[in-house]
N, C-alpha and C positions, 0 to 999 in steps of 0.2 A: 525069843520075841523081839527083842531089839532091834536085831538084823533084819524080819518078816517087815516091821514099822520103815525100817529106813528103805527096803525097797520099793515096799510100797510109796512112800512119799516120792521116792525117785522114778518112779514108773509117773506117777501124777505131775510132777515136773516136766517130766518128758509129754506127757499128754498134753500138758497145757502150751508148753513149745509148739508140738503139732500142728497143734489147733493155732494157736496165734498164726503161723504161717498158713494154715490151710482157708483160714475165715478173712473175707473183708466183707468191708460195709460199701455200698452205693446210696449218696447223699439223693434224695430227691431234686436236687438242683444238676445233677451230672449224669454222665453216662461211664461205662466204662468199656474197656477193651480187655478181652484175658488174653495174654499171649505165652506159647508153649515154645521152649527154643528160639522165641524172637518171630514167630510163627501166628496171625492171627487167628483164635479158635475159638473165639466166642465175643459176644456183647451183649454186658448187662443194662437194663434200659430202667428196671424195675427198681426202684430202690427198698433197702433191706440188707439182710446178711446171704452173702453167697461163700461158694466154697472154691479151692480151687486148689492143687496138686503142689505140695510143697517144694521148694527146691525147680524144680520145672516151667511151674506157670508164674507170671509175674501182671500185674493190674495196671493199667493205666488210667486216670479218669480225666474229664473232658465237662468243660461246663458248657451244658446246654441254654445258660439265660440268653437274654435277650444282650446281646453286649455290643459296643461303641465306638467307632470310629472316628477319633475327632480331629481334623486337621490342624496340624499347628502352626502354619504358616498358609496363606492366600496362592491360589494356583493361578496363574495367568493366563489369559484366553484371548482369542481373536474374533472378533464379529465380522460379520459379512461387509460391515462398511470399512473394513481393516484397523479396527480401534482394538486397543489391548482393553481389558478388565480385569478386575482380580476379584477369586471367587471362591469364599469360605463356606465349608462344607460339612456335613456329617451323615453317618451313614449307620440305619440298625440293623444286627444283622444278627444270626444264629444260626448253629449247628445242627442239621437236620439230618443227616446220615452219619455217624460218626466212623464207620469204617470206611467210604470213600473220603471223607477228611481226612485220615491218618493216612489214608494211598496217594493223595493228591499233592498234600503237602506238607506229609510228616507230623501230622497233627499240630504243626509249628501254628501259632495263632498270629505271629508276627506277620508267615510267608502269606498265610490267607486276606489277612488287611491289604497285603503290598497288592495280591493280586485283585481285589476287590476295587481299590482306587487305582489301580491301571485302568480296568474294565470302564471306571466310570469316566476317568478324566480323558480315555477317549471316546466315549459316547457325547462328555461335554463338549470335544475341541469340535465334533462334529455337528451339533447341534447347532452351537453360539455360532459355528461360521455359514450357518445361512439363514442367521438370523441377526436382525440390529441389534443398536444398545437398548431402546427401548422396549423392545421385546425381551431380551435374555433379563434388565431391569425388572419389571412389572408387567408388562403386556400378555406376555408366555410363561410368566415365570414356573405357576404351578404345571402345566404342561411339558415343559422340561422334565422337570423333577419327578412326571408321573412315566416318563418314558425311560428316565433314567435309570429307574426303579426296576420294572419292567427288564431292561436290557440287562443290569446287574446280576438283578434273581435268576433271568436265563443262562448267563455263563456261570452265577454262584454255582448252580444243580453238577455243574462238573465237577468241582468241588468237595460237594457235599453239603454246601450252607445256603441257606436260604436268606435273600433280603429284604427284610419287612421297611425299611421307607431311605429315600437318598431326601436330606433337606438344604438346601442353600441359603444359608445363615445370611451371608452378607454377598450384592455385587455391588462393585464400585468401580468407580475411574480411579485411574493409577494418580496419584498426587499430581504430576505437569499436566497429564492430561484435565484432571479437575478444576486447574488454575485457569487453562485456556477455555473451557467453558463456562466456569465463573464470569470471566470476563466480559467472553459473547452474553452469556445471561444479562449481565449488568450493563454492558452496550446496548444490549435490545428495549431492555427495561427505560434507561434513559433513552433512547430514541422516541418508546412511547410516552412517556411521562412528558416531553417537549412537545411529541404530535396532542395530547390531551391538552397542555397548555397553550398552545396556537388555537388550539380549534376553540378553547373557552374564550381566551382573549379575544377572538373575532366573533362569539356570541355574545363577549360582553358588550364590544362598541357597538355591535347590531342594537343590543336591548338599550342602551346609552342612545343612539342615535333615534331609536324611535322614541323611546321617554321626550329625550329633547323636542321632539317635532308633535308630538302629542300636547306636551307643554305649551310649544310656540301657539296649535291652534286653540288649546283651549284660553290663553291668554286674548288671541286676534277674537276669538269668540265672546269672552268678556266683555272685551275694548268694545265693540262692535255693537253687544245690549247695553252696555253702559251709557254709549253715545247714543243712542234709540230711545233709550228711557230720558237721557239729558233732554235732546230734542224734543222727545213729547212735552216733558217739564218745562221747557223751555216756550212752547206755542201752547199750552194750557197758561203761563203766566203772561206772555201776550196777549194774549186771548182777555184774560181777565183786566188786565193792564187797558185795551184797547174799549172795552166794556167801562170800566172805570172812567175811562176818559171821557165817553161820549155821554155819560149819566151827569159830569158838570165837570167839563175842562179846565175850569179856571180853579177851582181847586186842585186839580191832577198837576195843573202845572205848580200854585204853590207847593203843595207838597213833592214834587221834585226840586223845586228850588229847597226848601228845607234838609231835602235829603243831601243837597249840594253844598249846601251853607254846614250842614254836618262832618262832612268828609274833608271840607276846606280848611275847618278850624278844629280839628280833631287835636294837636299839639299844643301845648300851648306857644311852643316858641313857632309858631306856623307863622311866614309874613306872608302877605297877598297884596302886593301891589298892581293896582286897579283905576279905573279912571272912576269917580264917585258917580258920574252919570249911565254908568253902561248897564245894560239890562239885568245882571248879573246883581246888583242893588234894587231891584225895581220893586219888589216888596218892603223895602226898608224905607224906601223913599214916601210909598203908598200910605204907607201907616196902616188904619184900620181901614182905609177908604177902598183899597183894593176889593175887600172883600164885599163890597154895597155894589 
């Protein structure tokens, strides 16, 4: 009985060992190639448990998710203006045909990335050579990325992969060119600033001259109006004095003499040397008789 139990146990262990060598699991994120003595005999795309022949078959797994190629260092390209630009990019790709992928690049992801980058760099070199710096930096950047995706995807089909996207993360001028461009931009901005200052100064002088002219005109017109008003006032005063003189000439003369006395003896220290018989003292001499 014990011998039979041992045989059964040994058989079960052997069956488990055979099963472990006969079964394999394909993850939903993977495809698997089944090889028999080094030759591809089957492609497993459906996830789940699969069977192989022990010792004769072996399985290799490939990730079919979207993968990324991100360049470590920017590449240098030449534009139509013979100016160098530094381009930093990344590529999104995935395995489409596992069999073709294995046959073309031996299933080596690094070789596949190298092939894709070579295709994209050759395409970028051709596209940049036909465009200016402005075009590659901003003007036609989206168009260039779409063209690169199409060209790279067309070539990628030959190795069983699909290129989903090509993105230019950064397109910059080299440091020495950037400094030169910065200096030119700085000089241009200074030139524009000086031109604007000159224009502003000219406009300022024009406005100031116009204001001064208007000031002179206003003052001249005000002086003219003042003189006219003063003349009109003097004319009226003269007319009034004339009418008053016509009514009583003696009183008018007396009044004028009083005004003259007032102006002559305004200050306490004023001294006036005159002949006592002069006409200036006429009303002093006559007393009250002058009014009769």
